[in-house]
N, C-alpha and C positions, 0 to 999 in steps of 0.2 A: 663754838663749835664751826672747824671751818667750812667752808662750801666748798670744793669742786669742781671746776666754771668745767665747762664742755662745753669745744670747741664746733661746730654745728657744722654739719659739711653739703650742708642743703642750702646753694643758691638763692636770692631772693627771687621771686619769680613772679609779679605782677596778677594778682585772675580772669579769667577772663568772661568776665557776665559774662558774657557771647553764649562760654557750652552749657553754664549753668539752663539760662535761658531755657538753652536746648533741648536740653534737658528734660527739662519738667512736662515740655509741650511731651516732649516724649514719655512720660513718666500718664501723661494724661491721655493720649491715646489709648497706647495697653492701656492700663482698662478698659476705655469704651470700644476698642477691639475685641478684646474679652469676654465682653460680654451679647450673648449670642443675641442673631432680632431687631437691635437696639437700633432706635431710628437716629441716635444720638451722635453714631456713629459714624456716618456722615459727615462729619467734619474733619474728615484722622486722614489722615496725605495718602492713603492706600485706595480710599479712592478720586483720584485725581493724578496717579502717577502708577507707574513700576513699584515705584521706590513709596518703603516705610520709616515703623519704628525701628527696625531693625538697625534694616543696613542708620540710620543717625546717629545709635546706642553705639552699634562697634565701629562706630572714626571718630567721635569722637572719644568712648576710650585711649582707639589707636594713639592718639593726635598727642592727649597729658601725659602717655607713655613716651613718646615723645618728646614732650614739651618740657614737662618736670623730672624723668629721670633720666631726659638725653648727658642733661647737664655736670651732670653725676659721675655720670658707668667719662665721659669725659675730661675729666677731671680729677683720673683714679679710684677712685668708687665705686668701679663693680658691687666686689659683694655686697656694698653700703645696698644698691643698687635694685642688688637678684633678692638679698632682705625684704628689702621695702616692699617690692611685685613676690613675690614670693608672701609673707603673712597678708600683700590685700588679700593672694589667689583663695588662701586658708579659711579668708575672712570670710569670703560667696560661695566655697566651699556648707562650711556650716550650714551654711546660711542657707539653702540649694535644701541639702539633708535635712532642718525641724523645716524648710519648709513646704518641702514632701511628706514631711511624718506630719502636720499641720494638716496640711492640705486634706492631703488622704481622709484623716482622722472626721475634719469639715465631713466631705462628701459621703463617708459612710454612717452619719452620722443620723447626714438628711434622708440616704434613705434607710436607712433603719424607724424612722424616725414619722413617715411620710406611706413608707413600703413606698417605695418610686427608681426602680432598677434602672430609668433610664439614667441620671444620672452617669453608673457607677461604665458605661458605654459608651456616653458621654466624651467624659475626660479619660477615660481611657485606665484604670481604676479596677476593674471587673479579674485582671489577673492578680489586681494584689488582694482584694479581699477573697481568693479563694486559697492564695498557696498565699500569704505573709511571707514564710519562712527563706520560703525562695527569693522574691521579689525584692524583698527587703537588702539582700545584700544585688542581688543585682541594681539597685538604685546607691548604693554604698560605691558601686564600680563608674555611673553614672550612667551606663548601662539603661537600666529605663528611666523614666521620662513619664511620667501620667501626662496631659495636652493642657499648654499656659504657665509647661517647667524647660523646657528645651533649650534657651537661650542663657541662661543661667550655666549652665554644661561648658558653652562654646565660651564663655566670658572667662574660664577661668583655665579652658586650653588655653588660652590667647595667648591670658597675660602672665601665666609660670615659663610664655617661650619666649613675653618679653624680652625677657635679661639679652639672650640668647639674640636673634633679631637687635634693638643698638647696638651692643653688642657691633655688631656685625652693617648696622646704618650711618651708627659712628667713625666704621677704620675704609670701608666700600657702599659707599648709598649705591650709586644706581645699578653696582653689580649686580648688593641685595633685591634692590627691588626688579631687574631683572630674573630676580632666581623667585620671586615670590611671584614673574606673572608663570614663567616655564610651569613650580608647582599645580600652578591654581589649572593652567591648560591640561597637563599629564593628568589632573583625580578628575575632569572628566570628559577628557579622552579616552580612560583608562576605570573608570567607573570609581576610583577611590574613596572612599568614606569609614568612618569606623563606626564596626558591631556594637549594633543595639538591641533590645528585644522583644516582646519572644524571636529568635532564633532569622536570622534571614532577612533580619526590615536593617537602616542604618541609622545614624540617627537625621536628626529634621532640620538640623546646620547644620552643613558639613566643614565639623573648621578650613581640609586642604584644600577649598574656593574660598570659604570665606575668610582664608591670612587674607589673603591677597585685599581683601575694604580694609583691613586692619594694620598692616607691614605702606599701604600706599599713605592710610592717617594716618602711624610715626613716622617717614618719611619723610612727611609734612611738619608733622610735629619737631625734626632732628634739623629745621635746616632747607628745608627741602620746596618750601615752602616758599619760597627768598627767588629760588629762582625760575620757581614758572610767575610767578607777581607779571613781568612783564607780558601773560597770557588772558589770566583772570584779567586782569585791564584793556583788553587787544578789549575790541568793537566786534571784529568777525566771532573771535570768538563768544561774546555777549551773544547775538543773534542767531549762535550756532545752538548754540544752550538755550534760549529760546526757544527757536524753536524744535529744537527735540523736548521741548517741555511740554511743547505743545502738542506734538503727536501725540506722544501718549495722555494728555486726558484726551485726547478725540478716541485713540484707539479703551483704555479703562469705558470711555462714554458706548464701547458699544455692549460689553458687558451687560448694560441695562435699557439700552436704546434700540430694539431690533430694528427700528425703519436705519439707527443708521451704519447701524452690523453688515445689512443688507448693503451701504454701497463704500465697505473696502473691502477693493479684489480681494480672487485668492489666492493671489500666487502669490500675496504679504501678506496672507492667516498662516500660511505655511515655512511660510522664512519666519512670522515670529514665536510663535505657537510651536510646546510647552516656554509659556517663563518663569523657567527652575526658581524657585526661592532657595533649598535646599542648594542646594549649586551656586548659588548666588550670580544666575542668570546676570547674563550682560547688560540686556536691555533694566535690567534696574539698576545696576550697578553704578552704566552713563547717564540712565535717567537720578541718577543721586548727584553725583558729579555735577552736571550743570546743574542742580540749582541749590548745592553747595558752591559752583559757580558765582552766580548769584549771589548772595549773603552775604559769601566772602567778602563782595566786586563795593556791595553802599549797603552794605548793614557795618560801617566801621565797628571798632574796638572801644574803642571810647566815648560810646556814645548815647548820643541824652535820658531816650526815652530809657536803658538801662535800669538808671535811678527815678525812675514813674514807681509810685503807688500803684499803682495794677498788674503791676506786671513781676511786681517786689513775689506772688506768692506762690509762681512759675517762677523765678530765682533761685528759691528757697526752702522749695522741691524739687531742681537739678544736681538742687547742691549738694541731700541726703539720697542723694539716686534708690541705695543696695539695699537701704531698708526701708524706703515706698514701693519698690519691687515688689517687694516682700506682703504689706499691702495690702496690697494691687492686688493679687495674686485672689486670697481672701476675696476681697468686695466686690474679685468682680463677681464670682462663686455666688457670695451673697445675692449680690446682683439679680444674677440671674436665676436662683431660689425664688425672688420674692416675684420677681415674674412670670416664675411659672408656677407657683402656687398659688398666686395671689389675684393679680391681674398686670395682662399686658401690654397696655392702654399707653398708647402714645406719651399724657401725664407718667406717670405709671412712671415712663421711658425714660422723660425724663427728667422723673424728683429720684432715681434711685440715681445717676445718670450725674446731680448736679450735690447729693447730699454727698456719693461716694469724694469727688472731688474734691469736697466742704469737705469733708474729713481726712484723705488725705496733705489737704494744707495747715489742719489744726497737726498733724500726728508730728509732720514736721517745722510747726513750728516749740511744736514743744522738743524734738530735739531741736532746733539750737538754741530756744529755752537752757536744755540737759545744758552746755559746753559754758554757762555763765557760771557754771554750779563746781566751788572749787572743788582740788579733791585734799581731803585729808593727812595722806597717806607717802604726802610732797616730801625734802628735808626742804625747811626753810630757813634760812641764813635771818639767826637771830637777831643783828645790827639791821636789817631789813628790814624783821619787824616790828622793830623798839623802834626805831623811827618814824615807819607811818605811822604805831600808837600815838609816837607823840605827833606828829604831823596833824593827826584825825585830832585829839585832846584839843590842840593852838586852835583847827580851825570848825571848835564850838564855844 
């Protein structure tokens, strides 16, 4: 039987393990941050600066979209890129709906078994348990989202729009980026956002604002990073980045140290607050860019440390970000449930945190191992199979 050879349209792209590493770090931070009153969460980025794992994930998603699918669209295969990106958006949508159903079922079971209605109010599922027929429809249209499930709808929206964004970036990169900036400004001025449920509420992550982070990252991924690399290497830019990170650290510390808060001038407090996450406050955006600038400058793509066995669990988790994000949501509620029902001591917090991270690593390892399992439903060239069999027999 003749086997038809299919020419690939995807250019060979070397994987950037730094992105996998930081996605893994982001997944661990999200899990720890989603466990309320967890002292281990002090290790996460949000406690030391304006930005957190949300900016990290949106930036990496945008950069990868430009880096991987930009060359495909540049090669005249827009429909191929559209198909792949929309398939990815559909997979994320299905994952979100499944996560929503299982997550609410998990909370409902905890409420019923332990007679503790606090969980329903704490995770915004009270309305769903009272009116599931209405809320399921709202969830399918991404209008209703329990706590901790806000970010996937943002990713779905951005990935679905990304083929058209990339098409524009490849033809008029600077004008497209300028258009993204204008959309961000208009969204903040006129309060543009998508409607949520219950009526009168909006998305926690405003896609009209957060698109700026995504589009800027895609601009970098399609070649823009080479244009700004002299700035990245500039000592002045690095000094500004360090100063801004230090300023951010001081401001964040005032949230926990009253004596330090008293030293901040009132005019400065009035100027910087509120630091809005929903509309991607510019303080958050610029803080993340400062961190990214220093990482890009001093953490090269082929750094030897990326091959370290100590960092491998993080890299492995980052390579399976979607399933591990979903699994991490379950883990965070399970950890919270253990701390509420049994013990909220420091040892218990440390135990559920380390246990959750260990389970995430185990799931990532299983997912990686599953890739080596052969697919029984693929066309196999009999001649090649026979040659491999003869080679194997000869080796024995």
